[in-house]
Each structure stands twice: as structure tokens, then as C-alpha cells.
N, C-alpha and C positions, 0 to 999 in steps of 0.2 A: 332720759330725753323728755323734754317738756311736751305737754299735750299739743301745744300750738305747732311745735316742730314736727310732731308725728302727723298731724293733719296736713301740714304743708308738703311733707314727703309723700303722703298718700295722694294728694292732688297732683303732684308732679308725675308720679307713676301712672295715674289715670290719664293724664294728658299725653304721655308717651304712648300708652296703649291706644288712645284715640287716634293718634297720628299713624300708628301701624295699621289700625283698622281702616282708616281713610285710604292709605296706600293700597291695601288689599281690595277695597271697593273700586278704586280707580282701575286697577289691573283686571279685576273680574269684569267690570263694565266694558273695558276695551276688548276683552276676550269674547264676551257675549256679542258685542257689535260686529266683531270680525267674523265670528262663526255665522251669525245671522245673515250678514252681507254675502258670504260665500254659499249660503243656503245649505249649510252643514248642520242640520238639526238632528244631532245624534246624542249619544249618552253623555259626551263631554259638555254639550250645550246645556243639558238638563242638570247635570251635576254643578256646573258653574252657576246656573240660575238659583239652585237651592242654596249654594254657598253664599251667593250674593245677598239673598234675602236673610240668611242666617247672620252674616256679618252686619247687615243693616240693623237688625234687631239688637245685636250685641253693642253696636255703636250707640243706639238710643239709650240702652241701659247704662252704658258708660257715661254718657252725657248727664243722665239723671243722677248718677252717683257723684259726679263732679259738682252738680248743683247742691246736693245734700251736704257734701264736705265744705263747700263754700259758705253755705248757711251756718254750719257749725263754727267755721272760722270767724264769721261775723259776730256770733254770740259770745265769743271769748273776749 
């Protein structure tokens, strides 16, 4: 497999991962909003909050990796 094809495949995988992370963030955001509106600040709320910020960080790391791979692609 050529190096350019490998980089393209990695980019596609990262983009799919970013889509999944985005869907999880939307779901967790809705859950947090719903729990807050019902005034149910319990363990589920705090676990969802921690997961939300965890996935947010993972999303930013994924975006950074996409940028690096795109720069590698431009260099070829």
C-alpha cells in the first residue's frame, strides 16, 4: 500500500471516529440538559458531566490528529 493511501485511510478512520464522538457529545448534552431541568442532580448527572468533558477532550485530540495527517498529505 502506498504511503498516500495509508494516510488517506487514516484520515477517513479519524473522521468516522470524530462523527461518533460528535454523536456521543450530542447525546450526553441532551441527557445533562434533561437531568438539570428535572432537578435530578445525582450520580448519573455527574458521571454524564465527566464523560461529556472526557469526550470533548478526545474530540479535540482527534481534530488535532486530522490536522497533522492533512499536513502530511500536503507534503507528499
